[in-house]
LUMKE-243548 format. One record per residue: x, y, z of N, C-alpha, C, O in turn. Coordinates in nm, 4 decimals. Each point is the difference from the previous one (the first is absolute). Layout:
<atoms>
X	Y	Z	X	Y	Z	X	Y	Z	X	Y	Z
...
</atoms>
This chain:
<atoms>
10.3946	12.0427	8.9228	-0.1387	-0.0394	-0.0195	-0.0838	0.1271	-0.0176	0.0158	0.0970	0.0741
-0.1035	-0.0996	-0.1719	-0.0900	0.1127	-0.0217	-0.1199	-0.0077	0.0927	-0.0040	-0.0823	0.0914
-0.0934	0.1684	-0.1156	-0.1231	-0.0032	0.0784	-0.0609	-0.1402	-0.0088	0.0154	-0.0688	-0.1009
-0.0835	0.0278	0.2059	-0.0672	-0.1298	-0.0017	-0.1325	0.0123	0.0744	-0.0258	0.0996	0.0677
-0.0572	-0.2017	-0.0811	-0.1340	-0.0018	0.0586	-0.0085	-0.1070	0.1080	0.0685	-0.1021	-0.0061
-0.1536	0.1272	0.1049	-0.0289	-0.0962	0.1061	-0.1514	-0.0196	0.0020	-0.0750	0.0976	-0.0027
0.0296	-0.2235	0.0074	-0.1424	-0.0302	0.0062	-0.0381	-0.0320	0.1440	0.0621	-0.0845	0.0645
-0.1655	0.1535	-0.0148	-0.0520	-0.0256	0.1339	-0.1410	-0.0540	-0.0071	-0.0817	0.0503	-0.0771
0.0515	-0.1520	0.1563	-0.1329	-0.0620	0.0000	-0.0615	-0.0032	0.1392	-0.1183	-0.0303	0.0153
0.1984	0.0615	0.0862	-0.0456	0.0024	0.1386	0.0453	0.1307	0.0625	-0.0226	0.1071	-0.0563
0.0859	-0.1152	0.1712	0.0372	0.1214	0.0728	0.0959	0.0901	-0.0773	0.0074	0.1196	0.0281
0.0650	-0.1736	-0.1232	0.0857	0.0868	-0.0830	-0.0823	0.1048	-0.0739	0.0521	0.1062	-0.0340
-0.1806	-0.1345	0.0084	-0.0834	0.0957	-0.0742	-0.0233	0.1272	0.0810	0.0044	0.1091	-0.0568
-0.0285	-0.1189	0.1854	-0.0322	0.1175	0.0805	0.1121	0.0400	0.0950	-0.0056	0.1059	0.0625
0.1074	-0.1910	-0.0519	0.1148	0.0315	0.0856	0.1267	-0.0514	-0.0685	0.0656	-0.0920	0.0488
-0.0322	0.1537	-0.1638	0.1157	-0.0518	-0.0723	0.1300	0.0131	0.0784	0.0806	-0.0930	-0.0002
-0.0581	0.2044	0.0664	0.1207	0.0137	0.0814	0.1258	0.0309	-0.0786	0.1098	-0.0054	0.0554
-0.1231	0.0377	-0.1829	0.1172	0.0336	-0.0818	-0.0360	0.1170	-0.0916	-0.1169	0.0234	-0.0308
0.2194	0.0486	-0.0115	-0.0199	0.1149	-0.0890	-0.0393	-0.0487	-0.1392	0.0536	-0.0988	-0.0502
-0.1483	0.1698	-0.0111	-0.0409	-0.0305	-0.1368	-0.0471	0.1292	-0.0660	-0.0362	0.0965	0.0674
0.0375	-0.0968	-0.1995	-0.0339	0.1216	-0.0735	-0.1343	-0.0064	-0.0689	-0.0512	0.1020	-0.0462
-0.0065	-0.2207	0.0387	-0.1254	-0.0178	-0.0732	-0.0736	-0.1193	0.0585	0.0621	-0.0972	0.0429
-0.1949	0.1047	-0.0413	-0.0827	-0.1103	0.0496	-0.1155	-0.0209	-0.0967	-0.0633	0.0962	-0.0434
0.0357	-0.2221	0.0095	-0.1117	-0.0349	-0.0875	-0.0700	-0.1239	0.0542	0.0632	-0.0879	0.0587
-0.1946	0.0820	-0.0791	-0.0668	-0.1283	0.0179	0.0561	-0.0913	-0.1077	0.0307	0.0446	-0.1105
-0.0176	-0.1717	0.1429	0.0604	-0.0933	-0.0953	-0.0590	-0.1386	0.0197	-0.0451	-0.0353	0.1090
0.0462	-0.0420	-0.2161	-0.0505	-0.1373	0.0056	0.1124	-0.0960	-0.0376	0.0677	0.0152	-0.1017
-0.0512	-0.1150	0.1889	0.0951	-0.1078	-0.0227	-0.0799	-0.1226	-0.0421	-0.0873	-0.0455	0.0739
0.1159	-0.0076	-0.1903	-0.0697	-0.1191	-0.0498	0.0744	-0.1263	0.0434	0.1227	-0.0015	0.0098
-0.1997	-0.1040	0.0159	0.0602	-0.1289	0.0330	0.0180	-0.0236	0.1491	0.0383	-0.1093	0.0418
-0.0661	0.2123	0.0392	0.0123	-0.0114	0.1454	-0.1205	0.0679	0.0642	-0.0586	0.0922	-0.0567
0.0224	-0.1394	0.1762	-0.1117	0.0596	0.0724	0.0428	0.0283	0.1443	0.0895	-0.0653	0.0538
-0.1547	0.1628	0.0066	0.0202	0.0317	0.1416	-0.0698	-0.1096	0.0801	-0.1164	-0.0307	-0.0257
0.1867	-0.0286	0.1229	-0.0600	-0.1083	0.0784	0.0597	-0.0045	0.1394	0.1170	0.0324	0.0203
-0.1991	-0.0730	0.0754	0.0500	-0.0294	0.1339	0.0579	-0.1407	-0.0081	-0.0683	-0.0983	0.0287
0.1939	0.0900	-0.0677	0.0597	-0.1317	-0.0267	0.1324	-0.0216	0.0734	0.0707	-0.0976	-0.0250
-0.0382	0.1898	0.1159	0.1256	-0.0110	0.0743	-0.0316	-0.0119	0.1482	-0.0649	0.0877	0.0571
0.1104	-0.1959	0.0057	-0.0194	-0.0177	0.1436	0.0910	0.0976	0.0750	0.1202	0.0070	-0.0259
-0.1785	0.0666	0.1176	0.0766	0.0959	0.0801	0.0202	-0.0564	0.1395	-0.0956	-0.0220	0.0744
0.2237	-0.0015	-0.0396	0.0336	-0.0576	0.1304	0.0466	0.1064	0.0985	0.0215	-0.0293	0.1176
-0.0057	0.1541	-0.1657	0.0530	0.1055	0.0863	-0.0954	0.1184	0.0049	-0.0567	0.0293	0.1053
0.0379	0.0396	-0.2183	-0.0760	0.1254	-0.0004	-0.1503	-0.0171	0.0204	-0.0614	0.0822	0.0680
0.0008	-0.1853	-0.1242	-0.1458	-0.0161	0.0104	-0.0400	-0.1368	0.0505	-0.1125	-0.0452	-0.0217
0.2055	-0.0206	0.0894	-0.0267	-0.1307	0.0569	0.1210	-0.0488	0.0767	0.0957	0.0744	0.0212
-0.1006	-0.1993	0.0201	0.1108	-0.0629	0.0725	0.0272	-0.1356	-0.0647	-0.0798	-0.0462	-0.0815
0.1904	-0.0175	0.1162	0.0234	-0.1344	-0.0549	-0.1130	-0.0979	0.0352	-0.0342	-0.0868	-0.0803
-0.0238	0.1011	0.2009	-0.1094	-0.0882	0.0413	-0.1328	0.0377	-0.0639	-0.0862	-0.0856	-0.0193
0.0690	0.2149	-0.0139	-0.1261	0.0482	-0.0578	0.0314	0.1028	-0.1082	-0.0204	0.1199	0.0185
0.0709	-0.1695	-0.1327	0.0375	0.0942	-0.1067	-0.1216	0.0710	-0.0596	-0.1086	-0.0567	-0.0117
0.1310	0.1818	-0.0251	-0.1009	0.0755	-0.0738	0.0349	-0.0045	-0.1477	0.0836	-0.0798	-0.0425
-0.1471	0.1648	-0.0347	0.0255	0.0070	-0.1439	0.0267	0.1442	-0.0414	-0.0654	0.0927	0.0479
0.1614	-0.0751	-0.1369	0.0257	0.1308	-0.0607	0.0022	-0.0159	-0.1515	0.0011	-0.1111	-0.0528
-0.0006	0.2242	-0.0148	-0.0112	0.0001	-0.1456	0.1267	-0.0441	-0.0719	0.1123	0.0208	0.0460
-0.1359	-0.0820	-0.1598	0.1054	-0.0313	-0.0948	-0.0590	0.0072	-0.1397	-0.1219	-0.0028	-0.0171
0.2075	0.0120	-0.0813	-0.0435	-0.0124	-0.1393	0.0135	-0.1465	-0.0360	0.1102	-0.0548	0.0014
-0.2217	-0.0089	-0.0338	0.0009	-0.1416	-0.0354	-0.0396	-0.0149	-0.1464	-0.0625	0.0892	-0.0573
0.0983	-0.2002	-0.0019	-0.0276	-0.0239	-0.1421	-0.1484	-0.0005	-0.0308	-0.0823	-0.0449	0.0798
0.0500	0.0967	-0.1991	-0.1361	-0.0055	-0.0503	-0.0715	0.1335	0.0070	0.0197	0.0769	0.0940
-0.1023	-0.0497	-0.1929	-0.0811	0.1211	0.0000	0.0800	0.1248	-0.0282	0.0963	-0.0017	-0.0767
-0.1376	0.1105	0.1399	0.0713	0.1267	-0.0141	-0.0154	0.0792	0.1282	-0.0861	-0.0303	0.0827
0.1690	0.1311	-0.0662	-0.0014	0.0798	0.1211	0.0089	0.1471	-0.0355	0.0910	0.0423	-0.0714
-0.1861	0.0355	0.1216	0.0029	0.1446	-0.0162	0.0706	0.0581	0.1221	-0.0383	-0.0264	0.1140
0.1413	0.1052	-0.1395	0.0781	0.0603	0.1074	0.0532	0.1345	-0.0434	-0.0614	0.0687	-0.0816
0.1758	-0.0311	0.1362	0.0624	0.1280	-0.0308	0.1427	-0.0248	-0.0467	0.0699	-0.0879	0.0505
-0.0291	0.1677	-0.1481	0.1383	-0.0050	-0.0483	0.0664	0.1333	0.0324	-0.0583	0.1065	-0.0204
0.1796	-0.1139	0.0705	0.0761	0.1172	0.0413	0.1270	0.0095	-0.0842	0.0760	-0.0963	-0.0101
-0.0538	0.2123	-0.0500	0.1225	0.0221	-0.0773	0.1066	0.0538	0.0952	-0.0214	0.0992	0.0698
0.1364	-0.1664	-0.0684	0.1095	0.0352	0.0893	0.1158	0.0534	-0.0840	0.0388	-0.0625	-0.0987
0.0169	0.1782	0.1372	0.1144	0.0535	-0.0739	0.1189	-0.0957	0.0065	0.0284	-0.0582	0.1046
0.0393	0.0430	-0.2155	0.1124	-0.0925	-0.0089	0.1091	0.0253	0.1021	0.0642	-0.0939	0.0469
-0.0424	0.2210	-0.0117	0.1076	0.0288	0.0955	-0.0344	-0.0476	0.1415	0.0862	-0.0005	0.0879
-0.2106	-0.0392	-0.0659	-0.0402	-0.0536	0.1302	-0.0153	-0.1522	-0.0018	-0.0466	-0.0588	0.0976
0.0852	-0.0046	-0.2074	-0.0250	-0.1437	-0.0153	0.0619	-0.0831	0.1122	-0.0673	-0.0873	0.0547
0.1921	0.1116	-0.0194	0.0641	-0.0783	0.1053	-0.0705	0.0148	0.1329	-0.0259	-0.0984	0.0693
-0.0051	0.2219	-0.0341	-0.0671	0.0294	0.1271	-0.1404	-0.0610	0.0056	-0.0372	-0.0614	0.0999
-0.0400	0.0782	-0.2068	-0.1382	-0.0491	-0.0012	-0.0039	-0.1526	-0.0043	-0.0793	-0.0615	0.0713
0.1629	0.0003	-0.1530	0.0014	-0.1467	-0.0048	0.0451	-0.0591	0.1328	-0.0532	-0.1025	0.0425
0.1505	0.1651	0.0243	0.0432	-0.0492	0.1313	-0.1152	0.0091	0.0992	-0.0228	-0.0927	0.0777
-0.0501	0.2043	-0.0800	-0.1155	0.0173	0.0886	-0.1053	-0.1066	-0.0278	-0.0497	-0.0638	0.0928
0.0152	0.0441	-0.2207	-0.1034	-0.0976	-0.0357	0.0407	-0.1414	0.0395	-0.0825	-0.0773	0.0489
0.2078	0.0437	-0.0697	0.0461	-0.1347	0.0344	-0.0027	-0.0219	0.1508	-0.0325	-0.1095	0.0459
0.0662	0.2119	0.0313	-0.0059	-0.0127	0.1453	-0.1451	-0.0156	0.0458	-0.0285	-0.0750	0.0933
-0.0622	0.1456	-0.1589	-0.1413	-0.0026	0.0371	-0.0694	-0.1282	-0.0456	-0.0780	-0.0579	0.0755
0.1051	0.0134	-0.1968	-0.0760	-0.1087	-0.0619	0.0656	-0.1379	0.0104	-0.0691	-0.1015	-0.0098
0.1992	0.0962	0.0291	0.0688	-0.1289	-0.0081	0.0507	-0.0505	0.1351	0.0971	-0.0754	0.0063
-0.1630	0.1171	0.1010	0.0425	-0.0360	0.1352	0.0106	-0.1513	0.0162	0.1014	-0.0495	0.0494
-0.2037	-0.0243	-0.0899	0.0027	-0.1459	0.0147	0.0150	-0.0705	-0.1354	-0.0073	-0.1227	-0.0078
0.0280	0.2001	-0.0970	0.0150	-0.0534	-0.1358	-0.1227	-0.0746	-0.0500	0.0117	-0.0901	-0.0831
-0.1303	0.1269	0.1334	-0.1234	-0.0613	-0.0491	-0.0402	0.0626	-0.1350	-0.0830	-0.0552	-0.0722
0.1421	0.1694	0.0397	-0.0282	0.0656	-0.1281	0.1217	-0.0104	-0.0902	0.1142	-0.0040	0.0459
-0.1419	-0.0001	-0.1747	0.1042	0.0033	-0.1022	-0.0064	0.1353	-0.0680	-0.1078	0.0453	-0.0386
0.2214	0.0192	0.0236	0.0040	0.1283	-0.0706	0.0048	-0.0279	-0.1498	0.0894	-0.0690	-0.0490
-0.1866	0.1237	-0.0225	-0.0063	-0.0200	-0.1445	-0.0224	0.1335	-0.0680	-0.0502	0.0944	0.0611
0.0869	-0.0870	-0.1852	-0.0318	0.1160	-0.0838	-0.1052	-0.0475	-0.0989	0.0263	-0.0841	-0.0860
-0.1462	0.1399	0.1003	-0.1145	-0.0465	-0.0775	-0.0664	0.1161	-0.0728	0.0032	0.1132	0.0485
-0.0631	-0.1395	-0.1640	-0.0687	0.1075	-0.0721	-0.1328	0.0361	0.0667	-0.0801	-0.0876	0.0327
0.0580	0.2171	-0.0130	-0.1268	0.0493	0.0512	-0.0529	0.1050	-0.0975	0.0767	0.0733	-0.0625
-0.2085	-0.0676	0.0511	-0.0631	0.1002	-0.0875	-0.0474	0.1158	0.0864	-0.0841	-0.0163	0.0883
0.1404	0.1345	-0.1159	-0.0378	0.1198	0.0730	-0.1366	0.0481	-0.0459	-0.0459	-0.0368	-0.1081
-0.0194	0.1191	0.1900	-0.1308	0.0532	-0.0383	0.0072	0.0852	-0.1259	-0.1027	0.0252	-0.0630
0.2215	0.0193	0.0253	0.0181	0.0768	-0.1235	0.0004	-0.0904	-0.1236	-0.0079	0.0484	-0.1129
0.0171	-0.1801	0.1350	0.0066	-0.0958	-0.1095	0.1409	-0.0501	-0.0263	0.0178	-0.1030	-0.0651
0.0822	0.1738	0.1146	0.1394	-0.0413	-0.0191	0.0283	-0.1271	0.0797	-0.0547	-0.0199	0.1085
0.1407	-0.0656	-0.1632	0.0442	-0.1197	0.0704	0.1449	0.0221	0.0422	0.0856	0.0323	-0.0823
-0.0594	-0.0503	0.2117	0.1346	0.0178	0.0535	0.0382	-0.1242	0.0797	-0.0862	-0.0749	0.0460
0.2152	0.0546	-0.0306	0.0494	-0.1086	0.0840	0.0115	0.0531	0.1421	0.0562	0.1073	0.0220
-0.1093	-0.1820	0.0747	0.0003	0.0464	0.1388	0.0557	-0.1069	0.0932	-0.0270	-0.1190	-0.0163
0.1043	0.1632	0.1133	0.0456	-0.0887	0.1064	-0.1245	-0.0404	0.0779	-0.0772	0.0851	0.0443
0.0585	-0.2152	-0.0281	-0.1193	-0.0549	0.0659	0.0433	-0.1121	0.0936	0.0989	-0.0689	-0.0251
-0.1733	0.0519	0.1316	0.0314	-0.1055	0.0960	-0.1107	-0.1047	-0.0020	-0.1130	0.0250	0.0418
0.1493	-0.1437	-0.0921	-0.0921	-0.1106	-0.0249	0.0274	-0.1089	0.1030	0.1155	-0.0262	0.0333
-0.2208	-0.0371	0.0172	0.0178	-0.1048	0.0998	0.0767	-0.1184	-0.0606	-0.0216	-0.0381	-0.1151
0.1105	-0.0181	0.1953	0.0738	-0.1207	-0.0372	-0.0835	-0.1188	0.0468	-0.0094	-0.0272	0.1197
-0.0503	-0.0423	-0.2138	-0.0889	-0.1111	0.0340	0.0728	-0.1173	0.0666	-0.0647	-0.0889	0.0553
0.1962	0.0877	-0.0598	0.0765	-0.1082	0.0624	0.0361	0.0320	0.1451	0.0505	-0.0862	0.0718
-0.0761	0.2086	-0.0291	0.0369	0.0431	0.1353	-0.0971	-0.0594	0.1024	-0.1184	-0.0181	-0.0283
0.1699	-0.0115	0.1464	-0.0823	-0.0594	0.1069	-0.1159	0.0898	0.0427	-0.1005	-0.0500	0.0504
0.1122	0.1812	-0.0695	-0.1064	0.0919	0.0406	-0.1116	0.0113	-0.1043	-0.1020	0.0639	0.0261
0.1196	-0.1241	-0.1423	-0.1040	0.0073	-0.1026	-0.1212	-0.0814	0.0462	0.0111	-0.1188	0.0303
-0.1261	0.1848	-0.0256	-0.1216	-0.0647	0.0505	-0.0819	-0.0659	-0.1098	-0.0958	-0.0717	0.0291
0.1313	0.0944	-0.1523	-0.0760	-0.0576	-0.1103	-0.1145	0.0896	-0.0428	-0.0189	0.1094	0.0531
-0.0556	-0.1568	-0.1482	-0.1147	0.0728	-0.0524	-0.1214	-0.0355	0.0851	-0.0567	-0.1086	-0.0125
0.0180	0.2011	0.0986	-0.1059	-0.0275	0.0973	-0.1364	0.0474	-0.0487	-0.0109	0.0983	-0.0732
-0.0906	-0.1688	0.1144	-0.1371	0.0453	-0.0207	-0.0282	0.1127	0.0996	0.0671	0.0107	0.1026
-0.1648	0.0720	-0.1327	-0.0337	0.1144	0.0839	-0.0241	-0.0420	0.1457	0.0549	0.0615	0.0914
-0.1358	-0.1648	-0.0690	-0.0318	-0.0434	0.1362	0.1244	-0.0490	0.0744	0.0159	0.0275	0.1189
0.0720	-0.0995	-0.1881	0.1227	-0.0490	0.0631	0.0920	0.1153	0.0382	0.0596	-0.0004	0.1076
-0.0484	0.0986	-0.1958	0.0830	0.1172	0.0298	-0.0577	0.0763	0.1192	0.0747	0.0425	0.0881
-0.2066	-0.0248	-0.0847	-0.0639	0.0723	0.1105	0.0233	-0.0720	0.1330	0.0236	0.0646	0.1020
-0.0300	-0.1970	-0.1026	0.0253	-0.0771	0.1227	0.1444	0.0183	0.0462	0.0258	0.0138	0.1196
0.0681	-0.0137	-0.2140	0.1416	0.0159	0.0355	0.0287	0.1393	0.0560	0.0826	0.0148	0.0901
-0.1497	0.0860	-0.1423	0.0205	0.1383	0.0439	-0.0638	0.0243	0.1365	0.0599	0.0644	0.0862
-0.1802	-0.1153	-0.0665	-0.0766	0.0264	0.1231	0.0725	-0.0525	0.1231	0.0270	-0.1196	0.0118
0.0038	0.2107	0.0794	0.0631	-0.0385	0.1258	0.1512	-0.0017	-0.0010	0.0609	-0.0134	0.1061
0.0019	0.0262	-0.2209	0.1471	0.0013	-0.0043	0.0502	0.1390	0.0390	-0.0516	0.1014	-0.0470
0.1527	-0.0984	0.1334	0.0580	0.1256	0.0465	0.1513	-0.0148	0.0039	0.0525	-0.1005	0.0481
0.0174	0.2020	-0.0992	0.1458	-0.0009	0.0017	0.0543	0.1305	0.0554	-0.0746	0.0789	0.0579
0.2035	-0.0559	-0.0753	0.0655	0.1197	0.0530	-0.0596	0.1289	-0.0552	0.0021	0.1026	0.0680
-0.0552	-0.1058	-0.1899	-0.0582	0.1207	-0.0605	-0.1497	0.0115	0.0246	-0.0639	0.0930	-0.0491
0.0073	-0.1868	0.1248	-0.1410	0.0099	0.0345	-0.0840	-0.1125	-0.0580	0.0522	-0.0958	-0.0570
-0.1850	0.1094	0.0727	-0.0928	-0.1033	-0.0467	0.0001	-0.0133	-0.1524	0.0089	0.0990	-0.0726
-0.0189	-0.2210	0.0271	-0.0029	-0.0270	-0.1439	-0.1244	0.0604	-0.0653	0.0053	0.0460	-0.1140
-0.1181	-0.0465	0.1874	-0.1227	0.0595	-0.0545	0.0226	0.1473	-0.0336	-0.0464	0.0493	-0.1028
0.1177	0.0194	0.1904	0.0302	0.1429	-0.0197	0.0777	0.0211	-0.1301	-0.0264	0.0945	-0.0744
0.1213	-0.1824	0.0481	0.0797	0.0071	-0.1231	-0.0896	-0.0113	-0.1229	0.0133	0.0784	-0.0940
-0.1035	-0.1746	0.0944	-0.0882	-0.0215	-0.1155	-0.0954	0.1180	-0.0174	-0.0156	0.0509	-0.1110
-0.0476	-0.0075	0.2182	-0.0960	0.1105	-0.0086	0.0686	0.1308	-0.0403	-0.0561	0.0777	-0.0773
0.1751	-0.0532	0.1281	0.0777	0.1177	-0.0364	0.0369	-0.0041	-0.1484	-0.0040	0.1021	-0.0686
0.0396	-0.2197	0.0207	0.0327	-0.0156	-0.1419	-0.1212	0.0346	-0.0865	0.0125	0.0735	-0.0979
-0.1296	-0.1264	0.1340	-0.1230	0.0293	-0.0741	-0.0275	0.1499	-0.0002	-0.0324	0.0569	-0.1043
0.0452	0.0074	0.2199	-0.0240	0.1449	0.0095	0.0933	0.0773	-0.0931	-0.0436	0.0912	-0.0703
0.1700	-0.1270	0.0699	0.0962	0.0693	-0.0857	-0.0271	-0.0264	-0.1484	0.0109	0.0907	-0.0825
-0.0459	-0.2137	0.0495	-0.0330	-0.0305	-0.1398	-0.1190	0.0837	-0.0457	0.0023	0.0578	-0.1086
-0.1048	-0.0515	0.1904	-0.1191	0.0787	-0.0346	0.0351	0.1478	-0.0155	-0.0504	0.0661	-0.0907
0.1369	-0.0132	0.1787	0.0411	0.1403	-0.0092	0.0719	0.0279	-0.1323	-0.0042	0.1119	-0.0513
0.0697	-0.2138	-0.0030	0.0696	0.0141	-0.1289	-0.0912	-0.0345	-0.1180	0.0424	0.0048	-0.1155
-0.1680	-0.0397	0.1456	-0.0939	-0.0349	-0.1060	0.0224	-0.1385	-0.0578	-0.0344	-0.0260	-0.1153
0.0922	-0.0629	0.1950	0.0309	-0.1361	-0.0456	-0.0890	-0.0992	0.0746	-0.0080	0.0022	0.1228
-0.0580	-0.0882	-0.1978	-0.0832	-0.1059	0.0573	0.0735	-0.1330	-0.0130	0.0614	-0.0279	-0.1030
-0.0680	-0.0521	0.2054	0.0547	-0.1351	-0.0021	-0.1076	-0.0887	0.0609	-0.0085	-0.0138	0.1221
-0.0735	-0.0462	-0.2074	-0.1169	-0.0738	0.0463	0.0350	-0.1191	0.0882	-0.0712	-0.0275	0.0966
0.1785	-0.0434	-0.1274	0.0391	-0.1146	0.0817	0.0366	0.0469	0.1408	-0.0473	-0.0561	0.0988
0.1318	0.1593	-0.0900	0.0421	0.0514	0.1299	-0.1180	0.0601	0.0761	-0.0079	-0.0137	0.1221
-0.0833	0.0797	-0.1924	-0.1205	0.0536	0.0627	-0.0861	-0.1137	0.0559	-0.0633	0.0158	0.1044
0.0607	-0.1297	-0.1732	-0.0727	-0.1165	0.0486	0.0593	-0.0532	0.1281	-0.0728	-0.0397	0.0910
0.2061	0.0386	-0.0830	0.0669	-0.0423	0.1234	-0.0367	0.0972	0.1123	-0.0371	-0.0420	0.1096
0.0475	0.1708	-0.1374	-0.0283	0.1026	0.1019	-0.1423	-0.0112	0.0521	-0.0247	0.0216	0.1187
-0.0690	-0.0554	-0.2066	-0.1401	-0.0109	0.0415	-0.0236	-0.1186	0.0935	-0.1000	-0.0034	0.0716
0.1911	-0.0932	-0.0720	-0.0185	-0.1213	0.0803	0.0817	-0.0012	0.1289	-0.0082	-0.0956	0.0772
0.0865	0.2000	-0.0529	0.0783	0.0035	0.1245	-0.0694	0.0901	0.1015	-0.0794	0.0874	-0.0349
0.1115	-0.1112	0.1593	-0.0525	0.0830	0.1077	0.1076	0.1014	0.0346	0.1128	-0.0381	0.0315
-0.1462	0.1687	-0.0370	0.1014	0.1010	0.0335	0.0503	-0.0183	0.1427	-0.0753	-0.0419	0.0880
0.2045	0.0737	-0.0647	0.0541	-0.0133	0.1359	-0.0668	0.1000	0.0937	-0.0472	0.1054	-0.0425
0.0442	-0.1403	0.1693	-0.0646	0.0867	0.0988	0.0975	0.1021	0.0535	-0.0365	0.0819	0.0844
</atoms>
């Protein structure tokens, strides 16, 4: 396998955790960043699930694309699958993304499986904010996850108005 690309839309953007040789802002068409995955462990519990990000159908998503050397393909794909496919709520796909240079490349992307039990559906801002507020899991409060995501997106110069709307309606954890 030659060099390949990985598309990040959430924590992969600022904490990829794998070796890469090039990074570009990139846009994925046909999918949007959304709090559409119920979290029963990291940001919630089975009794009080929180929400984490997924790529859901519709719109577009501005994120980061990472070029990975082909000789690291086995190692990087194994790492990504261990990180992203723990409960199989995501499907690994190779999708075209447009780099900030204008080039279109195929990138490994993790898209929510709408048939999975953890799929929360397409939520309105107020519904997502209610689900996030007060949910706490092994990795901490769900509000912290959302606010941290917004901070990192802003640091990368990326705006996500829907997610910012959710963040504006939640109460930060104490």
